[in-house]
N, C-alpha and C positions, 0 to 999 in steps of 0.2 A: 637549240632546244635541249633541255635536260633529257638524258637517255639512260636507260638502265637504272640501277639502284644507286642512289646517292647516299653517302654516309658522311660523317665528320672527317673521315680520312681520305675519301675518294669520291670524285664525281666525274661524270662523263657527259659531254654535250654532243649532239649530232648536228652538223651543219646541213641546212636544208636548202640553201640558196647559193647562187654563184656557179657558173659552169664548171669551174675547176675544183672548187672546194665542196660542192654538194656531195654529201655522203661521207665526208671526212669526219673524224671525231676529235674533240678537244678533251683531253684527259688530265685531270689535276689530282695528284696524290700528295697528301701531307704526312710527313713523318716527324715524330718528336725526336729531336737531337739536341743534346745539351750544348749550348745554353738556349736554344731556340727551336725553330721548326724548319725542316727541309721541305721545299716545294719542288716536286717533280712534275714537269709539264710535258705532254706529248701531243702533237697535232698529227694524228695517224690517218692512214688510208688514202694517201695521195695516189693518183693514177700515174703521174709522171713528174719528173723534175723540170718543170717549165720555168720560164722567167717569173711567172706569178708565184710559183712555189718558192723560188729564191727570195722574192719580195716578202712573202708571208713569214718565212723562217727568220729573215733578218728583222722584220718588225716584231715578231714574238720575242726574239733575243733581246732587243732593245727594251721591250716592255718588262721582261724579267729582270734586267739590270736596274731599271727604274724602280720596280717593286722592292728589290733588295736594298737599294739606296734609301728608299723611303722608310723601310723597316729599321734601318740602321740610323735613322735620324739625319740623313744627308740627301734631302730631296733634290732632284734634278729638274723639276718643273714638268710641265705638260709635254707629252709627245705630240699630241694632236693640237694644232693651232688653227686659227681662222685662215691662215695662208697655206696650210698643208701639214706636212709632217716635219717636226722639229728635231731632226737627228742631232 
């Protein structure tokens, strides 16, 4: 759910569900950098570094690599498939 003040450069979402992620925040910051845009992403507010935390950080990392590849015209295909996660 969007949280706080959103702008063209920064937005923050509050996670409201899930035992471990509830209360955590997803923060996206966009910075102009020649010749493109830098995306800074943070998933903040974790209570502990559990197995689920490791899964989420790995998943977000893979999503960011896919976003970069798509922006550069080198799509890697979907991460989420009918059979699960397509690492």
